[in-house]
N, C-alpha and C positions, 0 to 999 in steps of 0.2 A: 625497692632496690636500695642498696647501702654500700658506701665506700668508706674505707678507713682513712682516706685522704680527701681529695677534692672531687666534687661532682658526683652526687649520689646516683644520678641516672646517666649523665653525659659529662665527660671531660674532653674539652677541645682546646688544645694549645696551638700556638703559631697559626691563628686563624687568618685566612685571607678573605674568604666569603662563606659565612655560615647562614643557612636559611632554615627556619623551623616554622611550619605552617600546619595548623589544624591538629595539634597534639595536646594530650593531657598528661601532666606530670603530677602524680598523686602519691603522697606519703613516702617520698624518697628521703634518704638521710646522707648528708656529707659530713664526715666527722672533722673536717677542717672547714672548708668554705664551699658554698654552692650546693645547697640541699638537693636540688634537682639538676642544675646546670652550672658548670664552671667553664668559662671561656677566656682565653688570653690572646692578645694580638700577636701577629707575626712580627718578630723582632730581629731577624737576620738581614732582611732587605727592607729597611724602613721607608724606601721610596714607594713601595707598593701600598695601595689603599687597603685597609682592612675594614670589614663590614660584617655586622650581624643584623639580620632581618628576622623579626618574629611577628607572626600574624595569626590571629584566631587560636591562640594557645591558652591553656588553663594550667595554672600552678596552684595546687591545693594540698595543704597539710604537709608541706616539705619542711625539713629541719636542717639547719647548719649549726655545728657546734662552735663556729666562729662567725664569719660574715656571709650575708646573702642567703637567707632561709630558702627562698625560691630560686634566685638566680644571682650568680656572681660573674661579672664581666669586667675585664680590665685591659687597658692599653699597656704600653711598655715605656719605661724611662730608665736609662742607665743608672746604676747605683754607684758608678765611679765618678769621683769628683772632677776628673780630667775630661770626661765625656759628656756631651750634651745630647746624645742620641735619644730619640723618643719616637714612639709610634702611638698616635691618638686613634683609638678605636671608634668607629662610627656605628651607633646603635639605633635601630628603628624598631619600635614596638607599636603594633596596631591591633585594636580590637581584641585585647587579651585581658585575662583576669588573674590576679594574685590574691589568693584567699587562704586564711588560716595557716600561713607559713610563719616560721619563727627562726630567729638567730640569737645565739647567746652573746654576740657582740653587736654588730651594726647591720642594718638593712634587713628587717624582718621578711619582706617580700622580695626586694631587689636591691642589689649593691653594684655600683659601677665606679671605676676610678680611671683617670686619664682617658676619658671618653666623651665624645659628643653624643647626647641622648635626645632623641625625638620620639615622644610618645603621643599617640592619638587614640581616643576612645578606649582608654584603659580603666580598669577597676582594681583598686587596692582595698581590701576589706578584711578586718579581723586579723591583721598581721601583727607580730610582736617582736621587739628587740630589747635586749637587756641594757644596751648602752645608748646608741643614737639611731634615729631613723626607723620608727616602728613600721611604716609602710615601705619607704624607700630611702636609700642613702646614696648621694652622688658627690664624689670628691675629686677635684681636679688636681690635687697635690700642687706641684709647682707649675703645671701646665695651664694655659688659657683654654678652657673648655666651656661648652655651652650645654644647656638643657632647654628644650622647648616642649611645653605640655599643653595639649589642646583637648577639650571635651573629656577631661579625666574626672574620676570620682574616687576620693579617698575617704573611707568611712570606717569608724570604729577601730582604727589602728592604735597601738599603745607602745610606749617606750618608757624606760626608767629614767632617762636623762633628757636629751634634746631632740625635738622634731617628731612629734607623735605621728603625723602623716608623712612628712619628708624632712630629711636633713640635707642641706645643700651647702657645700663649700666650693663654689665655682664662680667663674668670672661673669658669664653671660647667661642670664635667666629670662625666660619668657613664659608666663602662665596665662592661658586664655580660656574663658568659658568653662571653668572647672569648679568642682565642689569639694570642700573639705568639711566633713560633718562628723561630730562625735568622736574625734580623735583626742588622745590624751598623752601628755608628757609630764613626767614627774619633776622636771627642772625648768625647761624653757620651750616655748613654741609648740603649743598644743596641736595646731595644724601644720605649721611650717617653721623651721629654724633656718635662717639665711646668714651666711657669714663669708668673709674673705672675698668680697666682690672686686677689689682693686679699683681700677679707673673705668669701671663699667657700671651701668645702671640696670638693675633688675626691674622687669615690668610685670605687674600683676593686673590683668584687665578682665572685666566681666566675670569675676569669680565670686563665689558665695562661701562664707565661713559661718557655720551654724553649729552651736552647742559644742565647741571644742573646749578642752579643759587643760589647765596648767597653772603652776604658781606664778608664771611670768610670761606675758605674751600669749594669751590663751588661743587666739587665732594664729598670730605669727609673731616671731621675735627676730629682729634684725640687728646684727652686730658687725661693724666693719664692712658695711655694704650700702651702696646707694640704691634706693628703691622708689619706683613710681607705682602707686596703687590707683587705678582708674576704674570708675563705674562698677565698683564692687560693693558687696553687702556683707556686713558683720552683724550677726544676730545671735543673742542669747549665749554668748561665750562666757565662761565662768571659771571659778577656782577649781583646781583639781581637788576633789572632795577628800581624798585621803592624805593630801600633802600637809605636813606639819610645819608650816611657816607662819610667823607672826604677820608678815606683810606680803600680800600677793598683789602683783602690779601689772597693769595693762590688760583690761578685759578683752579688748580687741587686738591691740598691737603694743609691743615693747621695742623701743628704739634706743640703742646705746653705742658708744665707742666708734662714732663716725670719724673718718680719718681724712687727712690731706695726702694725696698720692703724688709724688714727684714722677713725672713722665719722662720718656726718652728725649723729648724735645725741650726738657727743662721747665715746662709749664706745670702748674699745679692743678690737679683735679680734686675739688673739695666735695666729698661725699655729702649728700643730703637726702631727705625723704620727703616725698610729696604724696598727699592724698587728694585726688581730684574726683569731683562728682560722685562721691561714695557715701554710703549710708551706714550709720552705726545705731543699732536698735537693741535696747534691753540687755546690754552687756554689764557685767558686775565684777568688781574687784575691791581690794582694800584701798589702793591708790589708783585712780584713773580707770573708771569703768570703760572708757573708750580707748584713748591713746596715752601711753606713758613715754615721755622723752627724758633721757638722761644726757645732758649736754656733752660737748660744747658746740654742736653744729646746728644747722637750721632744718626745721620741719615746716613745710608749707601745707596749709589746709585750704582748699579752694573749692567752693560750691558743694560743700558737704553738709549732711544732715546728721545731727546727733539728737536722738530722742529716747527718753526712758532709760538712759544709762545711770548706773549708781555706784558709789564708792562708800565703804563703811568708814573711811577717814576723809581723804581730800580728793577733789577733782572728779566730780561725777562723770564728766565726759573726757576731760583732758587734764593731765598733770605734768608740769615741766619743772625740772630742777637740775642742779649741777651746771650752771651757766649755759643752759640750753636756750635756743631762740626759736620762737614759733611765729609764723606769719599766717594770719587768718583772713580769708577773702570770701565775701559773699556766701557765708555759711549760716545755718540755722541751728540753734541750741534750744531744745524744747523739752520740758518735763524731766530734766536730769536732776539728780539729787546726791548730796554728800552728807554723811552723818556728823561731820565736823565742819570743814571749810571748803568753799568753792563748789557750789551746787553744779555749775557747768564747768568752770576752769579754775585750777589752782596753780599759781606760779611762785616758786621759791628759789632761794640760794643763788642770787645774782643772775637769774634767768630773765629773759625778755619776751614780752608779748606785744605783737603789733597787729593792728587791724588796718588792712590796706584797701584802697578803693577797688571796686570791681564792677561786675554787671549790676549788682545791687548791694546794699549794705548788709552787714552781718546782724542778725536779730537774736535776741534772748527772750524767752517767754516761759513762765511756769517752772523755772528752776528753783531748787530749794536747798539751803544749807542749814543745819540745825544750830550752827554756831555763827560763822562769819562768811559774808559774801554769797548771797543767794545765787547770783550769776557768776561773779568774779571774785577771787581771792588772790591778792598780790602781796607777797612779802619778800622783798628783794634782799633782805639781810642774810 
């Protein structure tokens, strides 16, 4: 099927309740957005709840010449400056697969905007986008929206810019027991790119990031968002092989541009990133085989293991600069290496490194630097 406009197979506007179960959408083309499905929320009576439920569906080989190679779904927000009218679409996706779909803009497999998204047991594989979100793209615009992901698999999705597996610009994020493997981004966030979190904290728990590729933040990249990563594993994430960059940063994670948010009660929410009880194994980069922090906010590393990570310049496991501040608690750095400075950790440019008491002390063993600081390199100038 093919549409010169939106929705190669299905166009559904003013949705109140749309349910799709047990369908296959194969090789459809939407010449604007929504290769297989385009759906928009009901916006005449915004007091009505609008919902899309999809279960046991397959989206394979669909194409959008703009956004949402497989699916495009969006809520409604008034375009008039004098109106605050909006309708947030509620999307539930269960036991469905998005494979070999492509978009010439964003969201190779799936695109949503102004929508709460809940996905369980979904598979995104071999999807492609030319801008952001190779597998999926979720954007809240000015609305406070959320995404909840459980038992998901993102494999071998690719994108030319940010978010090989997923691109997220939303306030409330929760990822649980999910896999991101062999995804690629040509700019940032091989597995995930997170941004614009506001005064909320994204949670990534019990997830695995394996062999993702990007020039910056090979597993994930976080900008302007607070994140807690708990009980997760980062293994063998590396540089995007065709990227033409002198410096590639953050074999597992790249953190930058954290903000202070003024809240409605006039208190400040200071964005921070925490890595708790997580493992970083055999990740590689130019700077920071494990975690790259560009200040000026705080990253906390608590009961983590860094083993066999490497950097061709500085910071085999961790690199901090730009007035960043890192707190390390009860963690182990073993067998990490840097070809210049800081076999385990390198700290530069007025940045700070603190080792805080915890369950047990932080240990360093078998780390190597070919120039300075086999375990630690600190240059605060």
